[in-house]
C-alpha positions as CSV (number, residue, x, y, z in Angstrom):
1,X,-15.0,25.2,-75.4
2,X,-11.7,26.3,-74.8
3,X,-8.3,24.9,-75.2
4,X,-6.4,23.3,-72.1
5,X,-2.5,23.1,-71.7
6,X,-2.2,19.5,-69.8
7,X,1.3,18.4,-67.7
8,X,2.6,15.1,-69.1
9,X,5.1,13.1,-67.9
10,X,7.8,14.4,-70.0
11,X,7.1,17.8,-68.6
12,X,7.5,16.5,-65.0
13,X,10.7,14.5,-65.5
14,X,12.8,17.7,-66.0
15,X,10.9,19.2,-62.8
16,X,11.7,16.3,-60.5
17,X,15.3,16.6,-62.0
18,X,15.8,20.4,-61.0
19,X,14.0,19.5,-57.3
20,X,16.0,16.4,-56.7
21,X,19.4,18.5,-57.6
22,X,18.3,21.1,-55.7
23,X,17.5,19.0,-52.6
24,X,20.8,17.3,-52.8
25,X,22.9,20.5,-53.0
26,X,21.3,21.7,-49.5
27,X,21.8,18.0,-48.4
28,X,17.8,16.8,-47.8
29,X,15.7,14.0,-48.4
30,X,13.1,14.8,-49.1
31,X,9.5,13.5,-52.0
32,X,8.9,15.6,-54.8
33,X,5.4,15.8,-56.3
34,X,4.2,17.0,-59.8
35,X,0.1,17.0,-60.4
36,X,-1.6,18.3,-63.4
37,X,-4.2,21.1,-63.1
38,X,-7.2,18.4,-61.9
39,X,-4.8,17.9,-58.5
40,X,-3.6,14.3,-60.7
41,X,-0.3,13.5,-59.8
42,X,1.4,13.0,-63.3
43,X,4.9,12.3,-61.6
44,X,6.4,11.5,-57.8
45,X,9.9,11.1,-56.7
46,X,10.6,10.1,-53.2
47,X,14.6,10.7,-53.0
48,X,16.4,7.8,-51.2
49,X,16.1,8.3,-47.1
50,X,13.0,10.5,-47.3
51,X,10.6,9.5,-45.0
52,X,7.3,7.6,-45.7
53,X,5.2,10.2,-44.7
54,X,6.4,12.5,-47.5
55,X,4.5,11.1,-50.3
56,X,0.8,11.8,-48.7
57,X,2.3,15.2,-47.6
58,X,4.1,15.9,-51.0
59,X,0.7,15.4,-52.8
60,X,-1.3,17.0,-51.0
61,X,0.7,20.3,-51.0
62,X,0.8,20.4,-54.7
63,X,-3.1,19.0,-55.2
64,X,-3.8,22.3,-53.0
65,X,-1.4,24.6,-54.7
66,X,-3.1,24.0,-58.5
67,X,-6.0,23.4,-56.8
68,X,-6.6,26.8,-55.6
69,X,-4.3,28.3,-57.1
70,X,-1.8,29.6,-54.6
71,X,1.7,28.8,-52.6
72,X,0.5,26.8,-49.4
73,X,2.2,28.7,-47.1
74,X,0.5,31.8,-48.1
75,X,-2.6,30.2,-46.1
76,X,-0.5,30.7,-42.9
77,X,1.8,33.9,-43.4
78,X,1.3,36.0,-41.0
79,X,-0.3,38.9,-40.3
80,X,-3.6,37.9,-42.4
81,X,-3.1,34.3,-43.2
82,X,-6.5,33.6,-44.4
83,X,-6.3,29.9,-42.5
84,X,-4.3,31.4,-39.4
85,X,-7.2,31.5,-35.9
86,X,-10.0,33.8,-36.7
87,X,-9.4,34.6,-39.9
88,X,-12.0,33.6,-42.9
89,X,-10.2,30.8,-44.6
90,X,-9.4,29.4,-40.8
91,X,-10.5,25.3,-40.6
92,X,-10.0,25.1,-44.8
93,X,-7.8,22.1,-44.4
94,X,-10.5,20.4,-42.4
95,X,-12.8,20.4,-46.0
96,X,-10.1,17.7,-48.1
97,X,-9.3,15.8,-44.9
98,X,-5.7,15.1,-45.9
99,X,-5.8,16.3,-49.5
100,X,-5.5,20.1,-48.1
101,X,-2.2,21.3,-47.2
102,X,-1.7,24.7,-45.3
103,X,2.2,24.4,-44.9
104,X,5.0,25.8,-47.1
105,X,5.9,23.3,-49.5
106,X,3.1,23.2,-52.0
107,X,3.6,26.0,-55.3
108,X,1.1,26.4,-58.5
109,X,2.5,26.1,-61.9
110,X,1.2,28.4,-64.3
111,X,1.4,29.3,-67.9
112,X,0.2,33.0,-69.5
113,X,-1.3,33.4,-65.6
114,X,-3.4,30.0,-66.1
115,X,-2.6,27.2,-63.6
116,X,-1.7,24.0,-65.6
117,X,-0.7,22.0,-62.5
118,X,1.5,22.1,-58.8
119,X,4.5,21.2,-57.3
120,X,5.0,19.7,-54.1
121,X,7.9,19.6,-52.1
122,X,7.7,17.6,-48.7
123,X,10.7,16.6,-46.0
124,X,12.7,20.1,-45.4
125,X,12.4,22.6,-43.0
126,X,10.4,25.8,-44.7
127,X,13.0,27.4,-46.4
128,X,14.4,24.4,-47.7
129,X,11.1,23.4,-49.3
130,X,10.7,26.8,-50.7
131,X,14.3,26.5,-52.2
132,X,13.6,23.1,-53.8
133,X,10.1,24.5,-55.0
134,X,11.8,27.5,-56.5
135,X,14.1,25.3,-58.6
136,X,10.9,23.0,-59.5
137,X,9.0,26.4,-60.9
138,X,12.3,27.3,-62.5
139,X,12.3,23.9,-64.3
140,X,9.0,24.3,-65.5
141,X,9.4,27.7,-66.4
142,X,12.4,26.3,-69.2
143,X,10.4,23.3,-70.1
144,X,7.4,25.9,-71.0
145,X,9.9,28.1,-73.3
146,X,10.9,25.4,-75.2
147,X,7.4,23.9,-75.7
148,X,6.2,27.0,-76.6
149,X,8.9,28.2,-79.2
150,X,7.4,29.7,-82.7
151,X,8.1,26.8,-85.1
């Protein structure tokens, strides 16, 4: 047996809020998603004016980041991105159609090097999605810090 740390709604809400603030700051209408370590949606926010398609895309990015324990853009970063043609993971996105995303915008959430969930961001270009993701990860670190303060 082992103990598992789970992300709950109260943990996810400040993460979404930080993502929304960053998206507003850079002027991008995005969809933001937080999943637990099983890839289950804990919280989702489609900002006003964000594309409808962003919902499924943000969920897929968060699912992939949590489930495959890496940022989604790492699958395609050259040189050597494993999902690029000719490399070992080429075609991996076809394994879970509609759920596996291999482009920018998904980031794992960690506590003490253990994956406890992921975030997915959809609606901006790669740099915008990364900026919003960074804000969400920073907010999650603050949530973790408050949660694990010695009593």
